[in-house]
N, C-alpha and C positions, 0 to 999 in steps of 0.2 A: 526501738522496741520491736521485738519479734512477736508477730501476731499472725500465725499460719492461717490462710484462708480457707482451708479444708476442715477446720474444727468449729465447735459451737463453745460459747463462753457464759459464764455466769457473772452476775454483778458482785459475788463474793470472790471472784478471780480463781475459779476452777475452769479447766478446759475439758472438753469431752470429744471423743472420737468413736464413732459408730464403726464397728468390726464386721467383717464379712459373716461371722458366725452369729451375729445378733447381739453380742455382748457390747458394752460401752466401756472404753478405757478412759480413766479420769486422772488428772494431774492438776498441779497449780500452774498459773500463767508465769511468763517471763517477768512481768510486771510484778507479780506477787513475790516471786524469789528475790527479785532485786530490792524490794521494799524491805524484806526480812533480813537480808544480808547472808552471811555465811551460815548454811545449815549444819548443824552438829547432831541432830537426831530426827528420825522419822519413826512414828507409832502407826502401824498399818492395821486395818481391820482384818479379822479372821474370815477365811473362805467359809461360806454357809450362813454368815450372818445377814439377816434381812434388814434393810435399812429403809426409813421413810424419806421422801424428798426433803431436803433441808436438814436432815439429821447430821450432827457432827460424827464423823466416824473414822477420821484419822487425825493425827497431830504432826505438824512440822515445828521443829525448834531450832531457833538460831541463836547466835551469842546475844542478840537483842531481845527475843521474845519467843514465846510459843504461841502458835495459832492452829486453831481447828480447822480441818478441811471437812467440808460438807458434801453429802451425797446429793448431787443436784436432781437427781431422779430417784424414784422408789424402785427397789429390786432386791436381788440376792447377790452378795459379794461372791465372786467366783475365784478371784486371785488378789494377792497383793504382791507388789514388787519387792521380794524378799532381798534382792540385790542391794536396795537401798539401806538395809540395816546395817551393813559394813561400809557404806559409802554414800551418806546423805548428801554429800557435796555434789554428786551427779545431778541433782536437781538444780544447783547453781550453774553448773557448767552447760546443760542443755534441758531447760524445764520441760520441753515437748518431747524429748526422748525418755527421760526419767519419769515415766508414769508412776502413780501411786497405788491405784487399784483398778480391777475390772468387775463390773456387775452385769447381771442379766437383768434387764429392765422389766418391770411389772407391766408396763405399757410400752410396746415397741415404738409408738408415735411420740413418745415424751420428749425427745429431742427437738421437735419443731418449733417449740416457743421460746428458744434461747438466742442470745446474740450471736450474730455472725461477726467476722473479723472486723468489719468496718464499725458495727455498732459497739463492740467492745473497745476499739480504738478511741471512739468517741466519749466513751464512759470514762476512761482514764485520762483523757484531756490531751492526747498526744496525736491527734489527727494531722 
């Protein structure tokens, strides 16, 4: 299982990366995409939407099931990865390159309380 050490993780299987401009890029983990199977559809949040921490704001759908993707932190959506609309399978190919959305956090320190790679690996039981 691929768990990059430079990211933060949630127990609902989202990953987060702090960008140089202060935004946070969010996607689903390799573990999540493997559990879902082949993705056939991705619904992304609109730029400008304000989200609360824990709010469902995107959907990934596979041949098996549809699953909500949650905003790990509160903020304003600044972009969705529109390339996924025509190629949702990119998430299966590389879950960490195929980000879903970026947001500008309400609290820049919000990432500090999330799992690191070792903690996420323990969570999914593949240490």
